[in-house]
C-alpha positions as CSV (number, residue, x, y, z in Angstrom):
1,M,-191.9,79.8,109.3
2,N,-191.9,82.7,106.9
3,S,-190.2,82.9,103.6
4,S,-186.9,84.1,105.2
5,A,-186.6,81.1,107.4
6,P,-184.1,78.4,106.5
7,K,-185.1,74.8,106.2
8,P,-184.9,72.8,109.4
9,S,-181.3,71.9,110.5
10,R,-180.2,68.3,110.4
11,P,-181.5,67.2,113.8
12,M,-185.0,68.1,112.7
13,R,-184.7,65.8,109.7
14,R,-184.2,62.8,111.9
15,A,-187.9,61.8,112.2
16,S,-187.1,58.8,114.4
17,H,-185.6,60.9,117.2
18,V,-187.7,61.7,120.2
19,L,-188.1,65.5,120.9
20,I,-188.3,65.9,124.7
21,G,-191.1,68.1,126.0
22,V,-190.4,71.0,128.3
23,A,-192.2,71.9,131.5
24,L,-191.7,74.5,134.2
25,G,-189.4,73.5,137.0
26,S,-186.6,74.1,139.4
27,T,-183.3,75.7,138.6
28,L,-180.0,73.9,137.9
29,M,-177.8,76.4,139.6
30,L,-179.5,78.3,142.3
31,G,-183.0,79.4,141.6
32,G,-184.7,80.6,138.5
33,S,-187.7,82.7,137.7
34,G,-189.8,83.8,134.8
35,V,-189.6,80.5,133.0
36,T,-192.0,80.0,130.0
37,Q,-193.3,76.7,128.9
38,D,-192.3,75.6,125.4
39,S,-194.3,72.4,125.1
40,P,-196.5,70.1,127.2
41,P,-194.8,67.8,129.6
42,A,-194.4,64.1,128.9
43,T,-197.5,62.1,129.5
44,N,-195.8,59.2,131.2
45,S,-193.5,58.9,134.2
46,E,-190.6,57.5,132.4
47,I,-189.0,60.8,131.4
48,A,-189.6,64.0,133.3
49,S,-188.2,67.3,131.8
50,Q,-187.8,70.6,133.6
51,E,-186.5,73.9,132.1
52,S,-185.4,77.1,133.9
53,T,-183.2,80.1,133.5
54,P,-179.8,79.8,135.2
55,Q,-178.7,82.4,137.7
56,F,-175.0,81.9,137.8
57,R,-172.8,82.6,140.8
58,I,-169.7,81.1,142.2
59,Q,-169.7,79.3,145.6
60,V,-166.6,79.8,147.6
61,E,-167.0,76.9,150.1
62,R,-166.6,73.4,148.9
63,N,-164.7,70.3,149.8
64,L,-162.8,70.0,146.6
65,V,-159.4,71.8,147.0
66,Q,-157.7,72.9,143.7
67,V,-154.0,73.5,143.3
68,R,-152.5,75.0,140.2
69,V,-148.9,73.8,139.7
70,V,-146.2,75.3,137.4
71,V,-143.0,73.2,137.1
72,R,-139.8,74.9,135.7
73,D,-136.4,73.6,134.8
74,A,-133.1,75.2,135.8
75,Q,-133.5,77.8,133.0
76,G,-136.9,78.8,134.2
77,N,-138.8,77.1,131.3
78,A,-142.1,75.5,132.1
79,I,-142.3,71.7,131.8
80,G,-145.3,70.5,130.0
81,N,-145.0,66.7,129.7
82,L,-145.9,65.5,133.2
83,T,-148.8,63.3,134.2
84,K,-150.9,62.8,137.3
85,D,-148.6,60.0,138.5
86,D,-145.6,62.4,138.5
87,F,-147.1,64.4,141.4
88,V,-147.3,63.8,145.1
89,L,-149.6,66.0,147.1
90,T,-149.9,66.2,150.9
91,D,-152.4,68.0,153.2
92,N,-150.9,68.7,156.6
93,G,-148.4,66.0,155.9
94,K,-151.0,63.4,154.9
95,P,-150.8,62.0,151.3
96,Q,-153.9,62.8,149.3
97,V,-155.5,61.1,146.3
98,I,-155.5,63.4,143.2
99,S,-159.1,63.0,142.0
100,H,-158.9,65.6,139.1
101,F,-155.9,66.4,136.9
102,A,-155.7,68.7,133.9
103,V,-153.0,70.3,131.8
104,E,-153.4,74.0,130.9
105,A,-151.4,75.2,127.9
106,P,-152.8,78.6,126.8
107,A,-149.9,79.5,124.6
108,A,-150.0,76.2,122.8
109,R,-153.7,76.5,122.2
110,A,-153.3,80.0,120.8
111,A,-150.6,78.9,118.4
112,A,-152.6,76.0,117.2
113,A,-155.6,78.2,116.7
114,A,-153.5,80.7,114.7
115,A,-152.1,77.9,112.5
116,A,-155.4,76.1,111.9
117,P,-156.6,76.2,108.3
118,T,-159.9,77.9,107.4
119,P,-162.5,75.2,107.1
120,P,-164.2,74.8,103.7
121,P,-167.6,76.4,103.3
122,D,-170.6,74.3,104.2
123,Q,-172.1,72.7,101.1
124,D,-175.6,73.0,102.6
125,E,-176.6,76.5,101.8
126,D,-179.3,76.4,104.4
127,L,-176.6,76.0,107.1
128,A,-174.1,78.5,105.6
129,A,-175.3,81.3,107.8
130,E,-175.3,79.3,111.0
131,N,-171.7,78.0,110.4
132,H,-170.3,81.5,109.8
133,S,-166.9,81.8,111.4
134,A,-168.2,83.5,114.6
135,T,-166.1,82.7,117.6
136,L,-165.9,83.8,121.1
137,P,-163.1,86.1,122.2
138,D,-160.5,83.6,123.4
139,R,-158.7,85.8,125.9
140,F,-159.7,88.3,128.5
141,I,-157.3,90.6,130.4
142,A,-158.5,92.6,133.4
143,V,-156.0,95.2,134.4
144,Y,-156.6,96.0,138.1
145,F,-155.0,99.3,139.1
146,D,-154.8,99.7,142.9
147,D,-155.4,103.4,142.8
148,V,-156.1,103.7,146.6
149,H,-152.5,102.7,147.4
150,T,-150.7,103.9,144.2
151,E,-149.0,107.3,144.1
152,C,-149.2,109.7,141.1
153,S,-145.7,108.9,139.7
154,E,-146.4,105.2,140.0
155,I,-149.7,105.5,138.1
156,V,-148.0,107.6,135.3
157,R,-145.2,105.1,134.8
158,T,-147.4,102.0,134.8
159,R,-150.3,103.3,132.7
160,E,-147.8,104.5,130.0
161,A,-146.4,101.0,129.9
162,A,-149.9,99.5,129.8
163,E,-150.8,101.7,126.8
164,K,-147.7,100.7,124.9
165,Y,-148.4,97.1,125.5
166,F,-152.1,97.2,124.5
167,S,-151.5,99.3,121.4
168,G,-149.0,96.8,119.9
169,M,-149.6,93.4,121.4
170,L,-153.4,92.8,121.4
171,Q,-154.7,90.0,119.1
172,P,-158.1,90.0,117.4
173,G,-159.5,87.6,120.0
174,D,-158.3,89.6,123.0
175,R,-160.6,91.8,125.2
176,V,-159.3,94.2,127.8
177,G,-161.0,95.7,130.8
178,I,-159.7,98.4,133.1
179,F,-160.7,98.2,136.8
180,T,-159.7,100.1,139.9
181,S,-159.8,99.5,143.6
182,S,-161.7,102.8,144.1
183,G,-164.3,101.6,141.6
184,Q,-164.0,104.9,139.6
185,H,-163.4,105.3,135.9
186,Q,-163.6,101.6,135.0
187,L,-163.9,100.1,131.6
188,D,-165.7,96.8,130.8
189,F,-164.1,94.4,128.4
190,T,-163.6,95.7,124.9
191,D,-161.2,95.7,121.9
192,D,-161.7,99.4,121.3
193,Q,-158.3,101.0,121.5
194,G,-159.8,104.5,121.9
195,K,-161.8,103.4,125.0
196,I,-158.8,101.7,126.5
197,H,-156.6,104.8,126.0
198,E,-159.3,107.0,127.5
199,A,-159.7,104.7,130.6
200,L,-156.0,104.6,131.2
201,R,-155.6,108.4,130.9
202,S,-158.3,108.9,133.5
203,L,-156.4,107.0,136.2
204,Q,-155.2,108.9,139.2
205,P,-154.5,108.3,142.9
206,R,-157.7,108.0,145.0
207,P,-156.7,107.2,148.6
208,I,-159.5,106.5,151.0
209,A,-157.8,106.8,154.3
210,I,-157.0,110.3,155.6
211,Q,-153.2,110.7,155.8
212,R,-151.9,111.2,159.3
213,D,-149.5,114.2,159.0
214,H,-147.0,115.0,161.8
215,R,-148.4,112.7,164.4
216,C,-146.3,111.6,167.3
217,P,-145.6,108.8,167.9
218,E,-145.4,108.1,164.1
219,I,-146.8,104.6,163.9
220,S,-147.0,102.8,160.6
221,D,-149.7,100.3,159.7
222,Y,-147.2,97.5,160.2
223,Q,-146.1,98.7,163.7
224,G,-149.8,99.3,164.6
225,Y,-150.6,95.8,163.5
226,L,-147.9,94.4,165.8
227,I,-149.1,96.4,168.7
228,I,-152.9,95.7,168.4
229,H,-153.0,92.2,167.0
230,R,-149.7,90.7,168.1
231,R,-149.1,92.6,171.4
232,D,-145.5,92.7,170.3
233,P,-143.4,94.0,173.2
234,L,-140.7,95.6,171.1
235,A,-143.2,97.5,168.9
236,I,-145.0,98.7,172.0
237,E,-141.8,99.8,173.7
238,I,-140.7,101.8,170.6
239,A,-144.1,103.6,170.4
240,A,-144.1,104.3,174.2
241,E,-140.6,105.7,174.1
242,E,-141.5,108.0,171.2
243,A,-144.6,109.2,173.0
244,M,-142.4,110.1,176.0
245,E,-140.3,112.2,173.6
246,C,-142.9,114.1,171.6
247,D,-146.5,113.5,172.4
248,P,-147.8,116.7,174.0
249,S,-150.3,114.8,176.1
250,V,-147.4,113.0,177.8
251,T,-144.6,115.6,177.7
252,S,-146.8,118.3,179.2
253,M,-147.2,116.2,182.3
254,V,-143.5,116.0,183.0
255,G,-142.9,117.2,186.5
256,I,-146.6,116.7,187.4
257,M,-146.8,112.9,187.1
258,T,-144.6,110.3,188.5
259,A,-142.3,108.3,186.3
260,E,-144.7,105.4,186.5
261,E,-147.7,107.5,185.7
262,L,-145.8,109.0,182.7
263,R,-145.0,105.5,181.6
264,R,-148.7,104.5,181.7
265,A,-149.7,107.6,179.8
266,A,-147.1,106.9,177.1
267,L,-148.4,103.3,176.7
268,A,-152.0,104.6,176.4
269,S,-150.9,107.1,173.7
270,A,-149.1,104.3,171.8
271,E,-152.2,102.1,172.0
272,T,-154.5,104.9,170.7
273,N,-152.3,105.9,167.8
274,A,-151.7,102.3,166.9
275,R,-155.4,101.5,166.7
276,E,-156.0,104.6,164.6
277,A,-153.3,103.6,162.2
278,V,-154.6,100.1,161.8
279,N,-158.2,101.2,161.3
280,Q,-157.3,103.8,158.7
281,F,-155.1,101.5,156.6
282,Q,-157.5,98.5,157.0
283,T,-160.1,100.5,155.2
284,Q,-157.9,100.8,152.1
285,I,-156.8,97.2,152.3
286,D,-160.5,96.0,152.4
287,S,-161.2,98.2,149.4
288,S,-158.4,96.8,147.4
289,L,-159.3,93.2,148.2
290,R,-163.0,93.7,147.5
291,G,-162.1,95.2,144.2
292,I,-159.9,92.3,143.0
293,R,-162.3,89.8,144.3
294,G,-165.0,91.4,142.3
295,V,-162.9,91.4,139.2
296,V,-162.1,87.7,139.6
297,R,-165.8,87.0,140.2
298,Q,-166.8,88.9,137.0
299,M,-164.2,87.0,135.0
300,A,-165.7,83.7,136.1
301,S,-168.7,84.4,133.9
302,L,-166.5,84.8,130.8
303,P,-165.4,82.1,128.3
304,G,-161.8,81.4,127.3
305,Q,-158.5,82.2,128.9
306,R,-158.8,84.8,131.8
307,T,-155.9,86.8,133.3
308,V,-156.0,89.5,136.0
309,V,-153.0,91.9,135.9
310,M,-152.7,93.5,139.3
311,V,-150.8,96.8,139.3
312,S,-150.0,98.0,142.8
313,P,-147.2,99.2,145.1
314,G,-148.4,96.6,147.5
315,F,-150.1,96.7,150.9
316,L,-150.0,94.7,154.1
317,M,-152.3,91.8,154.4
318,L,-152.5,92.4,158.2
319,T,-155.5,90.4,159.3
320,A,-156.7,89.6,155.7
321,E,-155.1,86.2,155.2
322,L,-158.4,84.5,155.0
323,Q,-159.7,87.0,152.5
324,V,-156.7,86.5,150.3
325,S,-157.1,82.7,150.5
326,Q,-160.7,83.0,149.5
327,I,-159.8,85.1,146.5
328,I,-157.2,82.4,145.5
329,D,-159.8,79.7,145.9
330,L,-162.2,81.7,143.7
331,A,-159.6,82.3,141.0
332,L,-158.6,78.6,140.9
333,R,-162.2,77.4,140.6
334,S,-162.9,80.1,138.0
335,N,-159.7,79.3,136.0
336,V,-158.4,82.8,136.4
337,V,-154.7,83.5,136.6
338,V,-153.5,86.5,138.6
339,N,-150.3,88.3,137.4
340,A,-148.9,91.1,139.5
341,L,-146.7,94.1,138.7
342,D,-145.0,96.1,141.5
343,A,-145.7,99.7,140.8
344,K,-142.8,100.9,143.0
345,G,-140.3,99.5,140.6
346,L,-136.7,99.3,141.9
347,Y,-137.3,100.9,145.3
348,A,-134.8,102.4,147.7
349,P,-136.6,102.9,151.1
350,V,-135.8,105.8,153.4
351,I,-135.3,104.1,156.7
352,L,-136.7,105.8,159.8
353,G,-139.0,107.9,157.6
354,D,-138.9,111.4,156.2
355,A,-136.5,113.8,157.9
356,S,-139.2,116.5,157.6
357,K,-141.4,114.7,160.1
358,N,-141.3,115.4,163.9
359,P,-138.4,113.9,165.8
360,T,-139.1,110.5,167.3
361,L,-136.7,108.3,169.3
362,P,-133.9,110.2,171.1
363,M,-130.3,109.4,170.2
364,R,-129.8,108.0,173.6
365,S,-132.1,105.1,172.7
366,M,-129.9,103.7,170.0
367,L,-131.0,100.2,170.5
368,L,-134.6,101.2,169.9
369,V,-133.6,103.3,166.9
370,G,-132.0,100.2,165.3
371,N,-135.1,98.1,166.2
372,K,-137.4,100.7,164.6
373,A,-135.3,100.6,161.5
374,R,-135.8,96.9,161.3
375,L,-139.5,97.4,161.7
376,D,-139.5,99.7,158.7
377,V,-137.5,97.2,156.6
378,N,-139.9,94.4,157.6
379,R,-142.8,96.5,156.6
380,I,-141.3,97.3,153.2
381,N,-140.6,93.6,152.6
382,S,-144.1,92.7,153.6
383,L,-145.9,95.1,151.2
384,T,-145.7,92.8,148.2
385,D,-146.7,89.6,150.1
386,V,-150.3,89.9,148.9
387,M,-149.3,90.3,145.2
388,R,-146.7,87.6,145.4
389,Q,-149.2,85.1,147.0
390,L,-152.0,85.9,144.6
391,A,-149.7,85.3,141.6
392,Y,-147.8,82.4,143.0
393,D,-150.9,80.4,144.1
394,T,-152.9,81.0,140.9
395,G,-150.0,80.0,138.6
396,G,-149.2,83.6,137.6
397,V,-146.0,85.7,137.6
398,F,-144.9,88.5,139.8
399,V,-142.7,91.3,138.5
400,T,-140.9,93.4,141.2
401,N,-137.7,95.4,141.8
402,N,-137.6,96.4,138.1
403,N,-138.0,99.9,136.6
404,D,-138.5,98.6,133.1
405,F,-142.3,98.7,133.2
406,D,-142.5,98.1,129.4
407,Q,-140.8,94.7,129.9
408,G,-142.9,94.2,133.1
409,F,-146.1,94.6,131.2
410,R,-144.9,92.2,128.5
411,K,-144.4,89.6,131.2
412,V,-147.6,90.1,133.1
413,G,-149.6,90.5,129.8
414,A,-148.3,87.3,128.2
415,L,-150.2,84.1,128.0
416,P,-149.7,82.0,131.2
417,D,-147.1,79.2,131.3
418,I,-148.1,75.6,131.0
419,S,-149.6,74.5,134.3
420,Y,-151.2,71.5,135.9
421,T,-154.4,71.7,137.9
422,L,-154.6,69.1,140.7
423,A,-157.7,68.6,142.9
424,F,-158.4,66.5,145.9
425,S,-161.1,66.0,148.5
426,P,-159.6,66.0,152.0
427,Q,-160.6,63.0,153.9
428,N,-162.2,63.4,157.4
429,M,-162.0,67.2,157.1
430,K,-163.1,69.1,160.1
431,F,-165.1,72.2,159.2
432,N,-163.5,74.6,161.6
433,G,-161.8,77.2,159.4
434,D,-158.3,76.0,160.3
435,F,-155.4,76.5,157.9
436,H,-154.1,73.4,156.1
437,K,-150.6,73.2,154.7
438,I,-150.3,71.9,151.2
439,K,-147.1,70.5,149.7
440,V,-146.6,69.4,146.1
441,T,-143.5,67.4,145.1
442,L,-142.5,65.3,142.2
443,A,-142.4,61.5,142.5
444,S,-139.2,61.4,140.4
445,K,-137.4,63.7,142.9
446,G,-136.2,65.8,140.0
447,K,-134.5,69.1,140.6
448,W,-137.1,71.2,139.0
449,A,-138.7,74.1,140.7
450,I,-142.3,73.8,141.7
451,Q,-144.7,76.8,142.0
452,A,-147.9,75.9,143.9
453,R,-150.1,77.3,146.7
454,K,-148.8,76.7,150.2
455,G,-152.2,76.0,151.8
456,Y,-155.9,76.7,152.3
457,F,-158.4,77.4,155.0
458,A,-160.9,74.7,155.7
459,P,-164.5,75.7,155.2
460,A,-166.6,76.5,158.3
461,K,-169.4,74.2,157.1
462,P,-169.6,71.4,154.5
463,T,-171.0,71.6,151.0
464,D,-173.3,68.9,149.7
465,T,-172.7,66.8,146.6
466,A,-175.4,68.5,144.6
467,A,-173.7,71.9,145.1
468,Q,-170.4,70.5,143.9
469,E,-172.0,69.0,140.8
470,K,-173.6,72.4,140.0
471,E,-170.3,74.2,140.3
472,E,-168.6,71.7,138.1
473,I,-171.2,72.4,135.4
474,E,-170.9,76.1,135.8
475,Q,-167.1,76.0,135.4
476,A,-167.5,74.1,132.2
477,I,-170.0,76.7,130.9
478,F,-167.6,79.5,131.1
479,S,-164.6,77.6,129.7
480,Q,-164.0,77.5,126.0
481,A,-162.5,74.0,126.0
482,E,-164.5,71.3,124.3
483,V,-165.0,68.1,126.2
484,R,-166.6,65.0,124.7
485,E,-167.3,62.4,127.3
486,L,-170.9,61.9,126.3
487,P,-171.9,61.4,122.6
488,V,-173.8,64.6,121.8
489,D,-174.4,66.7,118.7
490,I,-175.6,70.3,118.4
491,Q,-177.3,72.1,115.5
492,T,-179.1,75.4,115.1
493,Q,-182.0,76.9,113.1
494,F,-183.7,80.2,113.2
495,F,-186.5,82.1,111.5
496,K,-187.2,85.8,111.3
497,V,-190.1,87.1,113.4
498,S,-189.7,90.6,112.0
499,D,-186.9,92.8,110.5
500,T,-185.5,93.3,114.0
501,Q,-186.4,90.0,115.8
502,A,-185.7,86.3,115.3
503,R,-186.3,83.0,117.1
504,L,-183.2,80.9,117.5
505,A,-183.5,77.2,118.2
506,I,-180.7,75.0,119.5
507,L,-181.2,71.3,118.9
508,T,-179.1,68.9,121.0
509,H,-179.1,65.2,120.1
510,L,-177.9,62.8,122.8
511,D,-177.0,59.1,122.2
512,L,-178.2,57.2,125.3
513,G,-176.7,53.9,124.1
514,V,-173.3,54.4,125.7
515,M,-174.6,56.1,128.9
516,R,-174.6,54.4,132.2
517,F,-178.0,53.7,133.8
518,R,-178.8,52.4,137.3
519,K,-181.3,49.6,137.5
520,E,-183.8,49.8,140.3
521,N,-187.3,48.2,140.6
522,G,-187.4,47.4,136.9
523,R,-186.5,50.9,135.9
524,N,-183.4,52.4,134.2
525,L,-182.5,55.5,136.2
526,N,-180.3,58.5,135.3
527,T,-180.5,62.3,135.5
528,V,-179.1,64.4,132.7
529,T,-178.6,68.1,133.1
530,L,-178.3,70.1,129.9
531,V,-177.3,73.8,129.9
532,T,-177.5,76.0,126.8
533,V,-176.0,79.5,127.0
534,L,-175.9,82.3,124.5
535,F,-172.9,84.8,124.3
536,D,-172.5,87.8,122.1
537,R,-169.3,88.4,120.0
538,N,-167.5,90.0,122.9
539,G,-168.1,86.9,125.1
540,K,-170.8,88.6,127.2
541,Y,-173.4,86.3,128.7
542,L,-176.8,87.1,127.2
543,D,-179.2,84.3,128.2
544,G,-179.3,80.7,129.2
545,K,-181.6,77.7,129.6
546,V,-181.3,74.8,131.9
547,K,-183.1,71.5,131.3
548,R,-183.1,68.6,133.7
549,L,-184.1,65.2,132.2
550,E,-185.0,62.6,134.8
551,F,-185.1,59.1,133.3
552,R,-187.0,56.3,134.9
553,M,-187.4,54.1,131.8
554,L,-188.8,50.6,131.5
555,D,-186.7,48.2,129.5
556,T,-188.7,48.6,126.4
557,T,-188.4,52.3,126.3
558,Y,-184.7,52.1,127.2
559,E,-184.0,49.8,124.3
560,K,-185.9,52.0,121.8
561,L,-184.2,55.2,123.0
562,S,-180.8,53.6,123.2
563,A,-181.0,52.9,119.5
564,K,-182.5,56.2,118.4
565,G,-181.3,58.7,120.9
566,I,-183.2,61.9,122.0
567,T,-183.2,65.4,120.8
568,S,-183.8,68.4,123.1
569,K,-184.7,71.9,122.0
570,A,-183.9,75.3,123.6
571,S,-185.2,78.5,122.0
572,F,-184.1,82.1,122.4
573,D,-185.6,85.4,121.1
574,V,-182.7,87.4,119.6
575,I,-182.0,90.3,117.3
576,P,-179.9,89.8,114.2
577,G,-176.3,89.5,114.9
578,T,-173.4,87.1,115.7
579,Y,-173.7,84.7,118.6
580,V,-171.8,81.8,120.1
581,I,-173.6,79.0,121.8
582,R,-172.1,77.0,124.7
583,L,-173.6,73.6,125.5
584,V,-172.8,71.6,128.6
585,I,-174.4,68.3,129.4
586,R,-173.7,66.0,132.4
587,D,-175.2,62.8,133.7
588,S,-175.5,61.9,137.3
589,E,-174.8,58.1,137.2
590,G,-171.7,58.1,135.1
591,A,-170.6,61.7,136.2
592,Q,-169.6,62.2,132.5
593,L,-169.6,65.7,131.0
594,S,-169.5,67.1,127.4
595,A,-169.1,70.7,126.5
596,L,-169.4,72.1,122.9
597,N,-169.3,75.4,121.1
598,K,-171.4,76.5,118.2
599,S,-171.5,79.8,116.3
600,V,-174.4,81.3,114.4
601,E,-174.9,84.5,112.5
602,I,-178.4,85.8,112.0
603,P,-178.4,88.3,109.1
604,L,-180.4,91.6,109.0
């Protein structure tokens, strides 16, 4: 080390600890490359060590089903003192064992963090820099504007409300990102008010589908869906009757074709126009769902509390129920809450469409006129289903039928209510893609209101245990919560390579004495996976190292290491700056997990 380097941190001073060697190897998550060897591998077969670079991604299919539950009293206040035994969960009517249970209280954590006293400075001057009060951003808000469905007046109203909210309500640990369903004029997460203002001002409607002006029959996306996918006789009859009235390809044949031939031509016209309507609007629906899925996926790689605020006038799910369910699964596993704001506000629909459009049903068909009016009402009522489901199933809030967008943004931008995460593994599941109904009730039969997802789609194929373990570790990496199921300690040291480069070492000490080992053929077996990840001050993932320690120890080695523990080292080449380290360690035999945070500042 050169003269600017601090003395070794505390773990290095424990001469009796065993420093595990590092060798090239396979990845923890899903394949790694470009791994460099830090030190020679162990010379015996009792401890094998492999290190790699993680390539994080979220897997959608898995057997563990997660359900986020919000319980409210008669006044709408969230209840926060329930336990696992208070809940009863069924899958298609069959009671399930709740294998995982957690309480999420973001507002309480934020209040505790704000009230926490500033810790005294470290008395060891060599560690003063590494213990600088660097922390990860503790909250990320992704505002998702559905600009392919939103009209200009709706964008103006909602972006002004967003700007008011973010100019006055953001806290130092908050980061905001602006995203759009068109993918244009987006802003990555930042606390720069100027950039947020600029991104909001650049928003405008960007429809993808070509608007169908003055077409007859005038078939909406909803009526088209009923015709093409449901073969709804009433929707078909309405479209055919309108074609008989105003479609030139049909009306021009009056007096030439027989009544039956005209009827068949009208039905063909209805089918063609319905298919065109569905295809055009499905393009916009796919774009909006791809966009929000991408935002949720991106937020999965961020630490702390994560909220998506979806701003949209709504759109029909049509045949996208599976896509929406997969987004919900992804959000629940990524600990992302989706809040939604209806950009229409308090909306008074014009039944039977705009009077400027071509005439449709003749007055003599009053029964069909009334039925078409009901189709229009059903369509309007269905537009917000996707937002309502995304918010409801992820533990979020949905604000609709309200023109006070300032208040609306205060609601969707607030920290989520206290919630409970329940998880279960369905027994004897058939991997056929079928929909399963979920019902959550309270064992006490109390009169509290329960908000929880209504169901899920079974995966088309099973996921193995190893994949589930990997996903559990990844979720812990991108959470900010500290978990201490395994006795582990983390320290850092660094030395300057040059004025602009430094080598950062993270030293992890693990006490093996309380870990569970499996005895087989005279060996003590266990596998420990250790993941060390580096974030910048904005919570952006920079680099990571995965180490897999496979223990096959004889009793003599086991006794020695149980008393002394082991220390593992991960090194990173960095530039001077502020960093936050996230450590996650899990063992295979006890299925125990610890997750810790550590901050370090490397001065110029």
